[in-house]
C-alpha positions, 0 to 999 in steps of 0.5 A: 134759121128763123121763121119760114120764108113764107111767114116772114114780114116783107122786109125780113123776106127780102133780106134772104139771099137770091138763091133762097128766094129762087128756091122758094119760088121753085117749091111753091112757097113763094110767089113772084108777084108777092116778091116783086110787090114787096121789092117795089114797096121797099124801093119806094121807101128807100128812094125817099131817104137815099135817092137810089133809083134812077129809073123805076121799072115797077109796072113792067116788073109787075107784069113780068112777075105775073107771067113768071108766076103763071109759068111756075104754076104750069111747071115752066121755069126760065132759069135759076133765078126765076121770079126773083127781083133785082136791079142793075146800073142805069148806064148798062142799059135796058132796051127801050129804057132811059140810058142817060148815064147821069148826063144832061147831054144824054137825058133823052136817050134810051138804050138800043139793047140790053147789056149782055150781063143784065140780059143773062140774069133776065134770061135766068128768070130774074125780074128787073124792078129798077135801074140804079143811080150812078156817077155821071158817065161812071167817072167818079167814086161817089154817086151824084149827077145832074139828071137824077141827083145824089145818092146817100148811104142808108146808114147815114144820110150825110155819108156817100153811097160810093160810086159809080154803082152806088144806087144799086149798092144801096138797093141791095144793102137796104133789102130792096133786092137780093142782088144787083149788077154794076160795073167796075173800072176803078172800083165802081162795084167794090167801093159802093159795096164797101160803103154799104156793107155788102159783097161786090165782085170785080171778076178777072179780066176776060170773064164777064162781057162789058157789052152795053156799058161805055165804052162798049155801048151803042156809040163806043162799040165802033170806036178804035180804042173801045176794046183797049179801054174795056179791057180794064173794066168788068161787069160784076155782081153786088149782093148781101149773102156770099152764097149768091156770088158763085151762082151770079158769076156763073150766069153772067160769065162767058163770051158774047161775040161782041166784047172781044176781051172775053175768053172763050169759056168760063169753067166753074171750079169747086171751092178749095179744101182750105186756104193755104196762104193769106197775105196781109197788106196794111198800108197807113195810107196811099199817095193822095189818099187819107189815113187807114182808119183803126176800124179797117186796120182792126178788121184786117188783123181779125181776118189774119187771126181767123185764118191763123186759127185755122192753120193758114199761113199768114204773111204780112206783105207791103210792096213799096209800089202800092203807094203809087196805086192811083198813079199806076192806074192813071198811067196804064189807062192813059198810056195804053188806051189813049182814053180822054175823059173829055170824050167820055164826059162829053159823050163824044162832044167837046166839054165847054169848061168855062161855060160849065164853070159859069153855069155852076156859079149860077147854080145850074151846073151841066156836070157833077163837080167830081167828073168835071174836075177830073176832066179838067185835070186830065186835059191839063195833063195832056197839054203838059205831056202827062209828065211822069206817067210813063215811069209808072208802067214798070211798077205795074209790071213789077206788082203783077209779077210779084202778086201772081207769084204769090197768088199762084194757087190757094192764096189771097191778099187782104187789104182795104177796099177803102181806108175807112167806112163810107166817107162824107159827101165830097171826100173824093175831091180831097182824097182822090188817091183812096181809089188806088186800093181798088183801081190797081186791080183793074189794070192788073186784071186780077179778081177782087172782092169787097167783103163786109165784116159784120160790124159798124164804125160810127154807124157805117159798115166796115169792109175789106178787100180780098184779091186772088190770082187770075181766074181764081174766083173760086178761092175768093168766093170760098173765102167770102163764105168763111168770113161771112160765117166768122164775122156776120157779113151784112148788117141791115140799115136802121130803117 
C-alpha cells in the first residue's frame, strides 16, 4: 500500500488515516514530534490560501508532542490516538483559548472549559494543533465571520468551504490533520464535508454530548430552553478515511452528566454482513433550493448500481414532504424549542439591525451577512406570528414514521448532501432551501453521513449523503467503507 509511512514525504504521511498514524506511533515507526511539526507546516501553507485556522495552537501542540513522545518511549500510552494531531471547531471551546464563535461581541472571550467531545479525543492521546474557523455563531452553511474572515475551498478559491464547521473540513481535506471535530445543527458537519470531499458524521440523537458548544456553552447551560435546542444538535467527526469513523465515534460517544439529552450508554456494534436494502432518493430540487446537478445525480445512480451488483435490494423512494425539508426544520426549531436567532447572534444581547445595516454600508459590518439576514427574517416571522410553521409539524412526524419503518434494520437511504459540489461564495443567500437535505435529519434525530465519491466536477469533489435508522451508525459506517473501496473516497486538493 505504497511506501512505508516512516519513509513518506510530509504531505504523503499526513494523508494517512488517524488509525494508521496512531499505529505508527505505537510501534515506534512514527514520532509524535515529527507528526505535529508536519501538521503545523501544512496548516501554515493551507492558511495562506484558504484561511481555515481560527486559532493556532502550534506552541502548545509542540509541547504536547514532546510529552507524548517521552511517554511513548517509556511505554506509557494515553489512548488509541496517542500522538496524532487533530483540530476542532473554535466554538466548541478549548479551556483558556479564544472562544469568539466568530462574533465581534465575543472577540475577547476565552473558553472556561474544553468541550466534552474534544476533551475525550485529547484524553485518547490526540493533540490539538488548531481550532478551525466557522460561521458566525454557527448560524450559516458557509464559513465567514467578522473576527477571522472567510474560509475558501482548497479545491477552488472562488468556492465556499461550507459551514458552519468549514475551517476544520478544509484542514482535514488538505491533509493538515487526519480528523477533526465539528458540530451539526442543520448540516454544519455534513455540508462542509460535502464541499471538501471528506466524510462527515452527524450521530443519532442522544449519542454524543454537545457540551461546550452553544446552546450548552458557558452562558447557555443555565438557560431554560437550552436542552430543547441542543436536542437537535450533535458533535460529530470529520475525516478523510472511513476506517477512522468507528474509532472516533466510540471515543466521543456516551453521557457526560451535563448534556441531559444523551442516552445512558453507547454500545459499539459490529458491521452487518451485507446491506439488505438501499432506498434511493433523487429529487430534482427542494423548495427554496437549487437544482440537483448531473454529477450528484450520476453519483447516486452509481451507488445504486454498485449495491445492485452485490445483491442488495434497491428501491427508489421520494416522499412528497421532502420538498418542504427546510420549512420542516425551521418549524420544529421554532415551535418546539422557542429558539430566537437574535438571542444567538447577539450572544444574549439585542441585535441593533439598523446600526448594523449602516455599518455594513460603511464597510465595517458587525455581523456576517448570512447570519444577520437570517436573524432579521426570523424576527420578522415572529412579528407576523410565523404563519404556516405549525402545518409543517405533521409532515415531520409522517416522515419520521415512514423512514424508521424502512430503515428498521440493515438498510440505508441515499440522497444528496448538497444539490451540487461546493457552491460559489454567497450561494446560500440565494438558495437557503439547499440545507434541507441535511437539516431534516437533525429534527428527525437520525444518523446521517456525508460520503465522498472519488471524483471531481468542475474541480470540486462530488459527495452524497447516507441515512440510517436510529442508533444504526454501524450500518452507515460499513456502507462508508464499501463505497470508499468502490469509488475511491477522498481526492487530494491541487496544492
